[in-house]
C-alpha positions as CSV (number, residue, x, y, z in Angstrom):
1,M,0.0,0.0,0.0
2,L,1.5,3.3,-1.1
3,S,2.1,5.9,1.7
4,M,2.4,9.6,1.3
5,A,6.2,9.2,1.9
6,D,6.4,6.7,-1.0
7,L,4.5,9.0,-3.3
8,W,6.7,11.9,-2.5
9,Q,10.0,10.0,-2.9
10,G,8.8,8.4,-6.1
11,L,8.0,11.8,-7.6
12,T,10.9,13.9,-6.3
13,G,13.6,11.5,-5.2
14,Q,13.4,13.2,-1.8
15,K,12.4,11.6,1.5
16,L,9.4,13.2,3.2
17,D,9.7,14.6,6.7
18,P,8.3,11.8,8.9
19,S,6.1,14.3,10.6
20,L,4.3,15.1,7.3
21,G,1.6,12.8,6.0
22,E,2.2,10.3,8.8
23,G,-0.4,7.5,8.5
24,V,-1.6,8.6,5.1
25,E,-1.9,5.6,2.8
26,F,-3.5,5.0,-0.5
27,T,-5.5,1.9,-1.4
28,T,-5.3,1.8,-5.2
29,V,-4.0,3.7,-8.2
30,V,-6.6,4.3,-11.0
31,V,-6.8,6.2,-14.3
32,D,-10.5,5.6,-14.7
33,S,-12.6,7.7,-12.3
34,R,-15.3,4.9,-12.3
35,Q,-12.7,2.6,-10.6
36,A,-11.9,5.1,-7.8
37,E,-12.7,4.1,-4.3
38,K,-12.1,5.3,-0.8
39,G,-8.4,6.1,-0.4
40,S,-7.4,5.7,-4.1
41,I,-5.1,8.0,-6.2
42,F,-6.5,9.2,-9.5
43,F,-4.2,10.1,-12.4
44,A,-5.8,12.5,-14.9
45,L,-4.4,11.4,-18.2
46,L,-4.8,13.0,-21.6
47,G,-6.1,10.5,-24.1
48,E,-7.2,10.4,-27.7
49,K,-10.9,10.1,-26.6
50,G,-10.9,12.4,-23.6
51,D,-9.2,14.3,-20.9
52,G,-9.0,12.7,-17.4
53,H,-9.1,16.2,-15.8
54,D,-12.8,16.3,-16.7
55,Y,-13.4,13.4,-14.4
56,A,-11.3,14.3,-11.4
57,H,-14.4,15.6,-9.5
58,D,-16.1,12.2,-10.1
59,A,-13.1,10.4,-8.7
60,F,-13.2,12.6,-5.6
61,G,-16.9,11.8,-5.2
62,R,-16.1,8.1,-5.2
63,G,-13.5,8.5,-2.4
64,A,-10.2,9.3,-4.2
65,K,-7.9,10.9,-1.7
66,A,-5.6,12.5,-4.3
67,A,-5.5,13.3,-8.0
68,F,-2.4,13.9,-10.2
69,V,-3.3,16.7,-12.6
70,N,-1.4,19.2,-14.7
71,R,-3.8,22.1,-13.8
72,E,-6.2,23.0,-11.1
73,V,-9.5,21.1,-11.1
74,P,-12.7,21.5,-9.0
75,G,-13.0,19.5,-5.8
76,C,-9.5,19.9,-4.3
77,S,-9.2,20.8,-0.7
78,A,-5.4,21.6,-1.1
79,I,-2.8,21.8,-3.8
80,I,0.6,20.3,-3.8
81,R,3.2,21.3,-6.4
82,P,6.3,19.0,-6.3
83,P,9.1,19.5,-5.6
84,N,7.9,22.4,-3.4
85,D,7.5,21.7,0.3
86,P,4.1,19.9,0.8
87,A,3.8,20.8,4.5
88,P,1.3,23.7,4.1
89,A,-1.1,21.7,1.9
90,L,-0.9,18.6,4.1
91,A,-1.5,20.7,7.2
92,T,-4.5,22.3,5.6
93,A,-6.2,19.2,4.6
94,L,-4.9,16.0,6.2
95,E,-7.7,13.9,4.8
96,G,-7.5,15.3,1.3
97,P,-8.5,15.3,-1.5
98,W,-5.3,16.8,-2.7
99,C,-4.5,17.9,-6.2
100,I,-0.8,17.1,-7.0
101,I,0.1,19.3,-9.9
102,V,2.8,18.0,-12.2
103,P,3.9,18.9,-15.8
104,D,3.0,15.4,-17.2
105,T,0.7,13.1,-15.4
106,L,1.7,10.0,-17.5
107,Q,5.3,10.7,-16.7
108,A,4.4,11.0,-13.0
109,L,2.6,7.6,-13.1
110,Q,5.7,6.0,-14.7
111,D,8.0,7.6,-12.2
112,L,6.0,6.3,-9.3
113,A,5.9,2.8,-10.8
114,R,9.6,2.9,-11.4
115,F,10.2,3.8,-7.7
116,W,7.7,1.2,-6.5
117,R,9.2,-1.6,-8.5
118,R,12.6,-1.1,-6.9
119,K,11.2,-1.5,-3.4
120,F,10.7,-5.3,-4.0
121,E,12.8,-8.4,-4.6
122,I,10.6,-9.9,-7.3
123,R,11.5,-11.7,-10.5
124,V,9.8,-10.1,-13.5
125,I,9.2,-12.1,-16.7
126,G,8.5,-9.8,-19.7
127,V,6.6,-11.1,-22.7
128,T,6.5,-9.4,-26.1
129,G,6.0,-10.3,-29.7
130,S,3.6,-9.5,-32.6
131,T,1.1,-12.2,-31.8
132,G,0.5,-14.6,-28.9
133,K,1.6,-12.3,-26.1
134,T,-1.5,-12.6,-24.0
135,S,-2.0,-16.4,-24.4
136,T,1.7,-16.8,-23.6
137,K,1.5,-14.6,-20.6
138,E,-1.6,-16.4,-19.3
139,S,0.1,-19.8,-19.8
140,I,3.2,-18.8,-18.0
141,Y,1.1,-17.4,-15.1
142,S,-0.9,-20.7,-14.9
143,V,2.4,-22.6,-14.5
144,L,4.1,-20.2,-12.1
145,K,1.2,-19.8,-9.8
146,R,1.3,-23.5,-8.9
147,S,4.5,-22.8,-7.0
148,F,4.8,-19.1,-6.4
149,K,2.8,-16.1,-5.4
150,T,2.6,-14.5,-8.9
151,L,1.3,-11.2,-10.3
152,K,0.3,-10.8,-13.9
153,S,-0.8,-8.0,-16.2
154,P,-4.6,-8.0,-16.3
155,G,-6.3,-8.0,-19.7
156,N,-4.5,-5.8,-22.1
157,Y,-2.5,-3.8,-19.6
158,N,0.6,-4.0,-21.7
159,N,1.4,-0.4,-22.6
160,E,2.9,2.7,-21.1
161,I,-0.2,3.1,-18.8
162,G,-1.2,-0.5,-18.1
163,L,2.3,-1.8,-17.1
164,P,2.9,0.9,-14.5
165,L,-0.6,0.2,-13.1
166,T,0.2,-3.5,-12.8
167,I,3.5,-2.7,-11.0
168,L,1.7,-0.5,-8.5
169,E,-0.2,-3.7,-7.5
170,M,3.0,-5.2,-6.1
171,D,2.6,-5.5,-2.3
172,G,5.8,-7.4,-1.3
173,T,4.2,-10.8,-1.1
174,Q,4.6,-11.7,-4.7
175,E,7.7,-13.7,-5.8
176,K,7.1,-13.5,-9.6
177,A,5.4,-11.1,-12.0
178,V,4.5,-11.9,-15.6
179,L,4.2,-8.7,-17.6
180,E,3.0,-8.4,-21.2
181,M,4.8,-5.6,-23.2
182,G,3.2,-4.2,-26.3
183,M,4.3,-1.2,-28.3
184,Y,3.2,1.4,-30.8
185,H,6.6,2.9,-31.6
186,L,10.3,2.4,-31.2
187,G,11.5,3.0,-27.7
188,E,8.3,2.1,-25.9
189,I,9.4,-1.4,-24.8
190,R,12.7,0.0,-23.7
191,T,10.8,2.3,-21.4
192,L,8.6,-0.5,-20.1
193,A,11.7,-2.7,-19.4
194,E,13.5,0.2,-17.6
195,I,10.5,0.6,-15.4
196,S,9.9,-3.1,-14.6
197,L,13.4,-4.6,-14.6
198,P,12.7,-8.0,-16.2
199,V,15.2,-10.8,-15.6
200,V,13.5,-13.1,-18.1
201,G,12.5,-11.8,-21.5
202,L,10.4,-13.8,-24.0
203,V,9.7,-12.9,-27.6
204,T,7.0,-14.9,-29.3
205,N,7.4,-13.9,-33.0
206,I,7.7,-11.0,-35.4
207,G,4.8,-10.3,-37.8
208,P,3.2,-7.4,-39.7
209,S,1.2,-6.0,-36.7
210,H,1.8,-2.3,-36.5
211,L,3.5,-2.3,-39.9
212,E,1.5,0.8,-40.8
213,R,3.1,2.7,-37.9
214,L,6.6,1.3,-37.9
215,G,7.1,1.0,-41.7
216,S,9.0,-2.3,-42.0
217,M,9.3,-5.7,-40.5
218,E,12.9,-4.8,-39.5
219,A,11.6,-1.9,-37.5
220,I,9.1,-4.1,-35.7
221,A,11.9,-6.5,-34.9
222,R,14.1,-3.7,-33.6
223,A,11.2,-2.5,-31.3
224,K,10.6,-6.0,-29.9
225,A,14.3,-6.6,-29.4
226,E,14.4,-3.8,-26.9
227,L,13.2,-6.3,-24.3
228,V,16.2,-8.7,-24.7
229,E,18.6,-5.7,-24.9
230,A,17.4,-4.6,-21.5
231,L,18.0,-7.9,-19.7
232,P,20.8,-8.1,-17.1
233,K,23.9,-10.4,-17.5
234,D,22.3,-12.9,-15.1
235,G,19.0,-12.9,-17.0
236,V,17.6,-15.2,-19.6
237,A,16.3,-14.4,-23.1
238,L,13.8,-16.9,-24.3
239,L,13.5,-16.7,-28.1
240,N,11.2,-18.5,-30.5
241,G,13.8,-20.5,-32.5
242,D,11.4,-21.0,-35.4
243,D,11.2,-17.3,-36.2
244,Q,14.3,-16.1,-37.9
245,R,13.9,-12.5,-36.9
246,V,13.5,-13.5,-33.3
247,R,16.4,-15.9,-33.5
248,E,18.6,-13.1,-34.6
249,M,18.0,-11.3,-31.3
250,A,20.4,-13.7,-29.7
251,T,23.2,-11.3,-30.7
252,K,21.5,-8.3,-29.0
253,T,21.5,-9.4,-25.4
254,Q,24.1,-9.9,-22.7
255,A,21.8,-12.4,-21.0
256,Q,21.8,-16.2,-21.5
257,V,19.9,-17.2,-24.6
258,L,17.6,-20.2,-24.8
259,F,15.5,-21.1,-27.9
260,Y,12.1,-22.8,-27.8
261,G,10.3,-24.3,-30.8
262,L,10.5,-27.1,-33.3
263,A,14.0,-26.6,-34.6
264,E,16.5,-29.2,-33.6
265,D,18.8,-26.8,-31.7
266,C,16.0,-25.5,-29.4
267,S,16.5,-26.2,-25.7
268,F,12.8,-26.7,-25.3
269,R,11.6,-28.6,-28.3
270,A,8.4,-30.3,-29.5
271,T,8.0,-33.2,-31.9
272,E,5.2,-35.6,-32.8
273,I,2.6,-32.8,-32.5
274,E,-1.0,-34.1,-32.7
275,S,-4.1,-31.9,-32.7
276,R,-7.1,-33.5,-30.9
277,G,-9.6,-30.9,-32.0
278,M,-11.6,-29.4,-29.2
279,E,-9.7,-31.5,-26.7
280,G,-6.4,-29.7,-27.3
281,I,-3.0,-30.8,-28.5
282,R,-0.5,-33.6,-27.6
283,F,3.2,-33.5,-28.3
284,R,6.5,-34.9,-27.3
285,L,8.6,-32.5,-25.2
286,H,12.4,-32.6,-25.4
287,Y,14.6,-31.0,-22.8
288,R,18.2,-31.9,-21.9
289,G,18.2,-35.3,-23.4
290,E,14.9,-36.3,-21.9
291,S,11.6,-36.5,-23.6
292,F,8.0,-37.3,-22.7
293,F,4.5,-36.7,-24.0
294,V,2.5,-33.7,-22.9
295,K,-1.2,-33.1,-23.4
296,V,-2.4,-29.5,-23.2
297,P,-6.0,-28.1,-23.5
298,L,-5.0,-25.5,-26.1
299,L,-6.6,-25.4,-29.5
300,G,-4.5,-25.8,-32.7
301,R,-1.0,-27.0,-33.5
302,H,0.3,-23.5,-33.4
303,S,-0.4,-23.5,-29.6
304,V,2.6,-25.8,-29.1
305,H,4.8,-22.6,-28.9
306,T,2.6,-21.2,-26.2
307,A,3.0,-24.4,-24.2
308,L,6.7,-24.6,-24.7
309,A,7.1,-21.0,-23.6
310,A,5.3,-21.8,-20.3
311,V,7.4,-24.9,-19.8
312,A,10.6,-23.0,-20.4
313,V,9.8,-20.3,-17.9
314,G,8.7,-22.8,-15.3
315,T,12.0,-24.6,-15.7
316,I,14.1,-21.5,-15.6
317,E,12.3,-20.5,-12.4
318,G,13.1,-23.9,-10.8
319,Q,9.7,-25.5,-10.7
320,A,9.2,-29.2,-10.4
321,W,7.9,-31.0,-13.5
322,D,4.7,-32.0,-11.7
323,D,3.8,-28.4,-11.0
324,I,4.7,-27.3,-14.6
325,L,2.5,-30.0,-16.1
326,A,-0.3,-29.4,-13.7
327,G,-0.2,-25.7,-14.5
328,L,-0.5,-26.4,-18.2
329,Q,-3.8,-28.2,-17.6
330,E,-5.4,-25.0,-16.2
331,I,-4.7,-22.5,-19.0
332,S,-7.4,-23.0,-21.6
333,A,-10.2,-21.1,-19.8
334,Q,-8.0,-18.0,-19.6
335,L,-7.2,-17.5,-23.2
336,R,-8.9,-15.2,-25.7
337,L,-9.9,-17.9,-28.2
338,I,-13.2,-19.3,-26.8
339,T,-15.7,-21.9,-28.1
340,Y,-19.4,-21.7,-27.6
341,P,-22.5,-23.8,-28.6
342,G,-24.0,-21.9,-31.6
343,I,-27.4,-21.6,-33.1
344,N,-28.8,-24.4,-35.2
345,G,-26.5,-26.9,-33.6
346,A,-23.2,-25.2,-34.8
347,T,-20.1,-24.6,-32.7
348,V,-18.7,-21.1,-32.6
349,I,-15.0,-20.3,-32.2
350,D,-14.7,-16.7,-30.9
351,D,-11.3,-15.3,-31.9
352,T,-12.4,-11.7,-32.3
353,Y,-9.9,-9.9,-30.1
354,N,-7.7,-8.8,-32.9
355,A,-6.2,-10.0,-36.2
356,N,-3.2,-9.9,-38.4
357,P,-2.1,-12.3,-41.2
358,D,-0.1,-14.6,-38.8
359,S,-2.9,-14.9,-36.3
360,M,-5.5,-15.3,-39.1
361,L,-3.5,-18.2,-40.7
362,A,-3.1,-19.8,-37.3
363,A,-6.9,-19.6,-36.7
364,L,-7.6,-21.1,-40.1
365,N,-5.1,-23.9,-39.5
366,L,-7.0,-24.7,-36.3
367,L,-10.3,-24.7,-38.2
368,A,-8.7,-27.1,-40.7
369,E,-8.0,-29.5,-37.8
370,L,-11.6,-29.7,-36.6
371,E,-14.4,-32.0,-37.5
372,G,-17.5,-30.7,-39.3
373,R,-18.4,-28.3,-42.1
374,K,-16.0,-25.3,-41.7
375,I,-17.3,-21.8,-42.0
376,A,-14.9,-18.8,-41.7
377,V,-16.2,-15.3,-41.0
378,L,-13.2,-13.0,-41.4
379,G,-13.1,-9.2,-41.1
380,D,-10.7,-6.5,-42.2
381,M,-7.1,-6.6,-40.8
382,L,-5.9,-3.0,-39.9
383,E,-2.5,-1.3,-39.5
384,L,-0.8,-3.5,-42.1
385,G,0.7,-0.6,-44.0
386,G,2.3,-1.8,-47.3
387,F,1.5,-5.4,-46.4
388,E,-2.3,-4.8,-46.5
389,I,-2.9,-6.2,-50.0
390,P,-0.6,-9.2,-49.9
391,G,-1.7,-9.9,-46.3
392,H,-5.4,-10.1,-47.1
393,K,-4.7,-12.1,-50.3
394,L,-2.5,-14.6,-48.3
395,V,-5.3,-15.2,-45.8
396,G,-7.9,-15.5,-48.7
397,R,-5.9,-18.2,-50.3
398,R,-5.6,-20.2,-47.1
399,A,-9.3,-19.6,-46.4
400,Q,-10.1,-21.0,-49.8
401,E,-8.2,-24.2,-48.9
402,V,-9.8,-24.6,-45.5
403,A,-13.3,-23.3,-45.4
404,D,-16.4,-24.9,-46.9
405,F,-17.9,-21.4,-46.8
406,L,-16.3,-18.0,-46.3
407,V,-17.9,-14.8,-45.3
408,T,-15.7,-11.6,-45.4
409,V,-16.7,-8.4,-43.6
410,G,-15.4,-5.0,-44.7
411,P,-13.7,-3.4,-47.7
412,R,-10.3,-4.8,-47.1
413,A,-11.5,-8.3,-46.3
414,R,-13.2,-8.3,-49.8
415,M,-9.7,-9.0,-51.1
416,M,-9.8,-12.3,-49.2
417,A,-13.0,-13.1,-51.0
418,E,-11.6,-12.3,-54.4
419,E,-8.6,-14.5,-53.7
420,A,-10.7,-17.4,-52.6
421,I,-11.9,-17.8,-56.2
422,E,-14.8,-20.2,-55.8
423,Q,-17.6,-17.7,-55.7
424,D,-20.3,-20.3,-54.8
425,K,-18.7,-20.7,-51.4
426,V,-17.9,-17.1,-50.7
427,S,-19.9,-14.1,-49.6
428,A,-18.4,-10.6,-49.3
429,V,-20.4,-8.2,-47.1
430,E,-19.8,-4.7,-45.8
431,N,-20.9,-5.0,-42.2
432,N,-21.7,-7.3,-39.3
433,A,-25.5,-7.1,-39.8
434,Q,-25.2,-8.5,-43.3
435,A,-22.9,-11.3,-42.1
436,L,-25.5,-12.2,-39.5
437,E,-28.2,-12.5,-42.1
438,I,-26.2,-15.0,-44.0
439,L,-25.1,-17.0,-41.0
440,R,-28.7,-17.3,-39.6
441,E,-29.7,-18.8,-42.9
442,R,-26.8,-21.1,-43.5
443,L,-25.7,-22.6,-40.1
444,Q,-26.7,-26.1,-39.5
445,P,-25.9,-28.9,-37.0
446,G,-22.2,-29.9,-37.0
447,D,-20.9,-26.7,-38.5
448,V,-17.8,-25.1,-36.9
449,V,-17.8,-21.3,-37.3
450,L,-14.6,-19.3,-36.9
451,V,-15.1,-15.5,-36.3
452,K,-12.1,-13.3,-36.5
453,G,-11.1,-9.7,-37.4
454,S,-9.3,-6.6,-36.2
455,R,-10.6,-5.1,-33.0
456,A,-12.1,-2.1,-34.7
457,M,-14.4,-4.4,-36.7
458,K,-16.3,-5.3,-33.5
459,M,-16.9,-8.8,-34.7
460,E,-17.9,-9.9,-31.2
461,E,-21.2,-8.5,-32.3
462,I,-21.6,-11.4,-34.6
463,V,-20.6,-13.9,-32.0
464,S,-23.1,-12.6,-29.5
465,Q,-25.9,-13.2,-32.0
466,I,-25.0,-16.7,-33.2
467,I,-24.2,-18.4,-29.9
468,S,-26.9,-20.5,-28.4
469,R,-28.4,-19.3,-25.1
470,P,-30.0,-21.7,-22.6
471,S,-33.8,-21.5,-22.5
472,R,-35.2,-19.6,-19.5
473,E,-38.3,-21.8,-19.2
């Protein structure tokens, strides 16, 4: 729990006079006023869709004891301006709410998290990559929590705001932390690593996500490599040995390097991979001259990399095999890809969180492994830059091979439909409502329906309308 002394030292680097703010503690740190509660700190951040300063009064009304702002806002009982002496303000309003005025509220949040991280002896595992970050993070967490008190990034808290908020949840009881690290530009992962001090850094793959912003696959690789560059000499870089761009990161770190994957030189290697449809996958795991079969409730052959990553981290952290394997059995319910009973006796695979060519191909490969008539509902893939046309065509060709019927949603996805050639098994529509009309007419017992597209396409709207709901009778 953050104290006033912690807050002041984190902001200014100066220790607070013990007589000031004695006994003042803060319960949580929030950036959304709706999450404020009694004793919390609210950071008023400037965002693309709004200004947090407009909601400071709401945070105070919900019990926030302090707000970090860059200008005065209504509702403050006192104002503190670091690094000026806070004594007058604290004496005036011991119970708050205080307005702590700083030049940059995001920088203040990061500075506080940086200070807080260094108070604790905790091993941080950082996870980055173009796809599979969240599933890998969740799998690692499922393994580690069998043996250790473990903190993880919730949801998509993987950026310059979410990672500091996660770090501020450290309370001294956790032994491990698994932190997902995303990025929108060069330098961002370097900043996240400098704040969080990872000792293990894992890179899943390099793909065309964010190509529109970064301009080239090489730039994406440079951005992701910032994680392994930040590792200490006694750290470990865990790299996907089946991705050449990731493999090349071995030269960019002073840490020990271990590969995981299917290649023969991988320290953690899988062979004899077998998909068991909705029951998961089975493979032979090889490590240090030993091998044995592992069954994991993850869907699709591509998920073997997720399982290997979790095994590798558990091994590095000194876990017993029994705990590692038991943890692998608990991961399926936590991942974003979810299956539901659908209308008309179909089965719905909800993979709507986001999409790029790599994740689309992986989802289609999963669909190919399942029994039943295969229907793919695929939406636009965004932020592909110069890879937009070839990326959509690549997915369209694979969809033509896999799907018995393809529905594309959006103007970009129409390129998939055009590439799929067989027009009697393809429908290209502009929006989710039109896709729903087709699905309601066509779905029948035994069908397996994959729904996937970029987040902005809101294809979860389709899923919500084609899943079967229990009768209320």
